[in-house]
C-alpha positions as CSV (number, residue, x, y, z in Angstrom):
1,X,100.7,27.0,124.3
2,X,98.2,30.0,125.3
3,X,96.5,31.5,122.4
4,X,98.8,34.6,121.3
5,X,95.3,36.4,120.0
6,X,93.6,36.2,123.0
7,X,96.8,37.6,124.9
8,X,96.7,40.7,122.3
9,X,93.0,41.2,122.7
10,X,93.7,41.2,126.4
11,X,96.2,43.9,126.5
12,X,94.2,45.7,123.8
13,X,90.9,45.7,126.0
14,X,93.0,46.2,129.2
15,X,94.9,49.3,127.9
16,X,91.8,50.5,125.6
17,X,88.5,52.1,127.3
18,X,85.7,51.7,125.1
19,X,86.1,55.4,123.8
20,X,89.4,54.5,122.8
21,X,88.8,51.0,120.9
22,X,86.2,52.9,119.2
23,X,88.5,56.0,118.1
24,X,91.1,52.7,117.4
25,X,88.4,51.4,114.7
26,X,87.8,55.2,113.4
27,X,91.7,55.9,112.9
28,X,91.9,52.4,111.3
29,X,89.0,53.4,109.1
30,X,91.2,56.4,107.6
31,X,93.6,53.8,106.0
32,X,91.2,52.8,103.7
33,X,90.4,56.3,102.7
34,X,89.0,56.1,99.0
35,X,87.8,52.6,98.6
36,X,84.5,52.0,97.1
37,X,81.9,52.3,99.4
38,X,77.9,51.5,99.5
39,X,75.6,53.5,101.9
40,X,74.0,51.0,104.2
41,X,72.6,52.7,107.3
42,X,73.0,55.3,110.0
43,X,74.2,55.0,113.6
44,X,74.8,57.5,116.3
45,X,77.8,59.2,116.3
46,X,80.5,57.6,118.5
47,X,83.9,58.9,119.7
48,X,86.4,58.4,117.1
49,X,84.0,58.9,114.4
50,X,85.4,60.6,111.4
51,X,83.6,64.1,110.9
52,X,83.1,63.7,107.4
53,X,81.2,60.5,108.1
54,X,78.5,62.6,109.9
55,X,75.1,63.1,108.1
56,X,74.2,66.6,108.8
57,X,70.4,66.6,107.5
58,X,69.7,63.5,109.8
59,X,71.5,65.1,112.6
60,X,69.6,68.3,112.6
61,X,66.2,66.4,112.0
62,X,66.6,63.8,114.8
63,X,68.7,66.3,117.0
64,X,71.4,63.7,117.5
65,X,74.7,63.2,115.8
66,X,74.5,60.2,113.2
67,X,77.2,58.8,111.0
68,X,76.6,57.4,107.6
69,X,77.8,53.6,108.0
70,X,79.1,52.2,104.8
71,X,79.6,48.7,103.3
72,X,83.1,48.2,101.5
73,X,82.5,47.0,97.9
74,X,86.0,45.8,97.9
75,X,88.5,44.7,100.5
76,X,91.9,45.9,101.2
77,X,95.2,43.9,102.3
78,X,97.3,45.0,105.0
79,X,100.7,43.4,104.7
80,X,102.7,43.0,108.0
81,X,106.7,43.2,106.9
82,X,108.3,42.2,110.1
83,X,111.7,41.5,110.6
84,X,112.4,38.2,112.3
85,X,116.2,38.4,112.7
86,X,117.9,37.3,115.9
87,X,118.2,41.1,116.9
88,X,114.2,40.8,117.5
89,X,114.7,38.4,120.4
90,X,116.3,40.9,122.4
91,X,114.9,43.5,124.8
92,X,112.9,46.4,124.3
93,X,112.9,49.8,125.7
94,X,110.7,48.7,128.5
95,X,113.1,45.8,129.4
96,X,110.7,43.2,128.0
97,X,110.9,41.2,124.7
98,X,110.7,43.1,121.4
99,X,109.4,39.9,119.8
100,X,106.3,40.4,122.5
101,X,106.1,43.8,121.3
102,X,106.3,43.1,117.5
103,X,103.5,40.4,118.1
104,X,101.4,43.0,119.8
105,X,101.6,45.6,117.1
106,X,100.8,43.1,114.7
107,X,98.1,41.7,116.6
108,X,96.5,45.1,117.1
109,X,96.3,46.0,113.7
110,X,95.3,42.5,112.6
111,X,92.5,42.3,115.1
112,X,91.1,45.9,113.8
113,X,91.7,44.4,110.1
114,X,89.3,41.8,110.9
115,X,87.1,43.9,112.5
116,X,86.4,45.8,109.2
117,X,86.5,42.8,107.2
118,X,90.0,43.1,105.4
119,X,92.4,40.7,104.6
120,X,96.0,40.7,105.7
121,X,99.3,38.6,104.9
122,X,102.7,38.4,106.4
123,X,106.0,38.6,105.1
124,X,108.9,38.0,107.5
125,X,112.6,36.7,107.7
126,X,116.0,37.7,108.4
127,X,119.6,37.3,106.2
128,X,119.4,34.0,105.3
129,X,115.7,33.6,104.2
130,X,112.7,35.6,103.5
131,X,109.1,34.1,103.6
132,X,105.6,35.1,102.8
133,X,102.4,33.7,104.1
134,X,99.3,33.7,102.1
135,X,96.5,36.3,102.8
136,X,94.1,35.4,105.6
137,X,90.9,36.7,106.7
138,X,90.1,34.9,110.2
139,X,91.0,34.9,113.7
140,X,92.7,31.3,113.0
141,X,94.6,33.1,110.1
142,X,95.7,35.9,112.4
143,X,96.7,33.2,115.6
144,X,99.0,31.4,112.8
145,X,100.5,34.6,111.3
146,X,101.3,35.6,115.1
147,X,102.6,32.2,116.0
148,X,104.8,32.4,112.7
149,X,106.5,35.8,113.9
150,X,106.9,33.8,117.5
151,X,108.6,30.7,116.0
152,X,110.5,32.6,113.6
153,X,112.4,35.1,116.0
154,X,113.0,32.0,118.5
155,X,114.8,29.8,115.8
156,X,116.5,32.7,114.1
157,X,120.5,32.2,114.0
158,X,120.8,34.9,111.3
159,X,121.3,38.6,111.7
160,X,118.3,41.0,111.0
161,X,118.2,42.2,107.2
162,X,115.8,44.8,106.9
163,X,116.7,46.2,103.3
164,X,116.5,42.8,101.9
165,X,112.8,42.3,103.4
166,X,111.9,45.8,101.9
167,X,113.5,44.6,98.5
168,X,111.3,41.5,98.4
169,X,108.4,43.5,98.7
170,X,109.0,45.6,95.9
171,X,110.2,43.0,93.5
172,X,107.5,40.4,94.7
173,X,104.2,42.4,95.3
174,X,102.8,44.5,92.6
175,X,99.3,44.5,93.9
176,X,98.6,47.8,96.2
177,X,98.7,47.3,99.8
178,X,98.8,48.8,103.0
179,X,102.3,47.8,104.1
180,X,103.1,47.9,107.8
181,X,107.0,47.5,108.5
182,X,107.9,46.3,111.9
183,X,111.5,46.6,112.6
184,X,114.0,47.6,115.1
185,X,116.3,50.6,115.7
186,X,119.1,49.3,113.0
187,X,120.4,52.8,111.1
188,X,118.8,53.8,107.9
189,X,121.4,53.1,104.8
190,X,121.2,54.6,101.5
191,X,120.0,51.0,100.4
192,X,117.1,51.5,102.7
193,X,116.4,55.0,101.6
194,X,116.5,53.5,98.2
195,X,113.9,50.8,98.9
196,X,111.5,52.9,100.6
197,X,111.2,54.9,97.8
198,X,110.2,52.3,95.4
199,X,107.9,51.1,98.3
200,X,106.6,54.3,98.6
201,X,105.4,54.5,94.9
202,X,103.9,51.0,94.8
203,X,102.0,51.0,98.4
204,X,100.8,52.9,101.2
205,X,103.4,52.7,104.1
206,X,103.4,52.9,107.8
207,X,106.8,52.4,109.7
208,X,106.9,51.1,113.3
209,X,110.3,50.9,115.0
210,X,110.6,48.9,118.0
211,X,113.1,50.5,120.3
212,X,115.8,48.8,122.0
213,X,116.7,48.6,125.7
214,X,119.5,50.7,126.9
215,X,122.8,48.7,126.6
216,X,124.2,50.8,129.5
217,X,122.0,51.5,132.5
218,X,121.9,54.9,134.6
219,X,123.0,52.6,137.9
220,X,125.1,49.4,138.7
221,X,123.5,46.3,138.2
222,X,124.3,42.6,138.8
223,X,122.6,41.7,135.6
224,X,124.5,40.6,132.9
225,X,123.7,42.2,129.4
226,X,124.9,41.0,126.0
227,X,124.6,41.7,122.2
228,X,122.4,39.4,120.7
229,X,124.4,39.5,117.4
230,X,128.0,39.4,118.9
231,X,127.0,37.6,122.3
232,X,129.7,40.5,123.6
233,X,128.9,41.4,127.3
234,X,128.7,44.6,128.8
235,X,131.0,44.9,131.8
236,X,129.2,45.6,134.7
237,X,131.7,48.3,135.7
238,X,130.4,50.6,132.7
239,X,126.6,50.4,134.1
240,X,126.1,53.9,135.5
241,X,129.0,55.5,133.7
242,X,127.7,59.0,132.9
243,X,129.9,59.7,129.8
244,X,128.9,56.2,128.3
245,X,125.5,57.0,128.4
246,X,125.7,60.3,127.2
247,X,127.6,59.2,124.2
248,X,125.3,56.0,123.2
249,X,121.9,58.4,123.8
250,X,123.5,60.6,121.4
251,X,124.4,58.3,118.8
252,X,121.0,56.8,119.2
253,X,119.1,59.9,119.0
254,X,120.9,60.8,116.1
255,X,120.2,57.4,114.1
256,X,116.4,58.0,115.3
257,X,116.5,61.9,114.0
258,X,118.1,60.1,110.8
259,X,115.1,57.6,110.3
260,X,112.5,60.2,111.3
261,X,113.7,62.6,108.6
262,X,113.8,60.2,105.9
263,X,109.9,58.5,106.8
264,X,108.7,62.3,107.0
265,X,110.4,63.3,103.8
266,X,108.7,60.5,102.0
267,X,105.2,61.1,103.8
268,X,105.6,57.5,105.5
269,X,103.7,57.5,108.7
270,X,105.7,56.2,111.6
271,X,105.9,55.8,115.2
272,X,108.6,54.4,117.9
273,X,107.1,51.7,120.0
274,X,108.9,51.9,123.7
275,X,107.0,49.1,125.3
276,X,103.7,46.9,125.7
277,X,102.2,49.3,128.2
278,X,102.0,52.3,125.7
279,X,101.7,50.2,122.3
280,X,98.0,50.6,121.9
281,X,98.0,54.3,122.5
282,X,101.0,54.9,120.2
283,X,99.1,53.2,117.5
284,X,95.9,55.2,118.3
285,X,98.2,58.4,117.9
286,X,99.6,57.3,114.8
287,X,96.5,56.2,113.0
288,X,95.1,59.8,114.2
289,X,97.7,61.5,112.6
290,X,97.3,59.6,109.5
291,X,93.4,60.4,109.7
292,X,94.0,64.3,110.3
293,X,96.4,64.7,107.5
294,X,93.8,63.5,105.3
295,X,90.8,65.8,106.6
C-alpha cells in the first residue's frame, strides 16, 4: 500500500505554493501562542510570519525585515478526534471519499506538528468502540495514525457517534491539548453542545466538518446513490427534482447554521471541508483566522 503521508505531502505541496506553505507554518505557530519560548536567532521575514515576531531594531539597523526565531521549551500535543463510523465511508461534497478527506486534513496538520516538533495523538471510533493511540512525534507514527483512520473507517459496521467521542475526551484526557475534531455534517444535539462546553473549558478546540455529497443531484444520472447507514437507494427519478433539491438544501443550510452558531458562541474555530482540492487553502484560512484573532 502506498505511503499515506507521502500522498498527503504530495497534495500539500501541489496545492501550496512555497509562500502558502510558509503561511501555513506561520498560522500553525499561532496555535501555540503562550508556550514558553527561548530566543534562538534571527532570520529574514517570510510571507506568513507573524508581525509580533519582527525584530524592529534589527530590521532598522540592517534595512531588511527580520523575525526572531525561538526554541520551544515545552511541546504541545495535537489531539486528533476523528469520527470513523460508517458514515465517513460515504462521499464528500466533491464526490470523492470523505475518508480520504479526513485523512488529508489529519495528515496536513500532522505534518505541520512534526515540522514544529510537537507531539500528536489520535482518538477515533464509532458507536461500538472508541480507541486512543499513544502520542507520537515522527513520520512513522503519523503514517501509522493515518493508516489507523483508513482501516477503522473501512472496517466499521457501526454508526458514527460523535457525542461519545467528545465524551471520551472530556472523561479521559485531563492534560490540556489542542483538540482537532474531524467529523461529518450530522446535526448538533443538546448532548453535543453540553460536551463541547466541557471540552472548551479543558482544551483549545478546532472543529473540521467534512461535508457530504448531495444525495439528490440537479440532473438525472444513471448512478445509484445510497445511504451508507440505512442502505436506502435514492431513486433515479428524483434526481433533478428542483422541489426536493430546494428542501434538502434548506435543511442542510439550517443544520450548518446551527452548528456554526454553537461553535462561534463557544469561540471554537471551525471550517467546512468540501473537497480535497480546497482542503489546504481552507485549513490555511482557518489557522489565519485564529492568528488574526490573537493579534
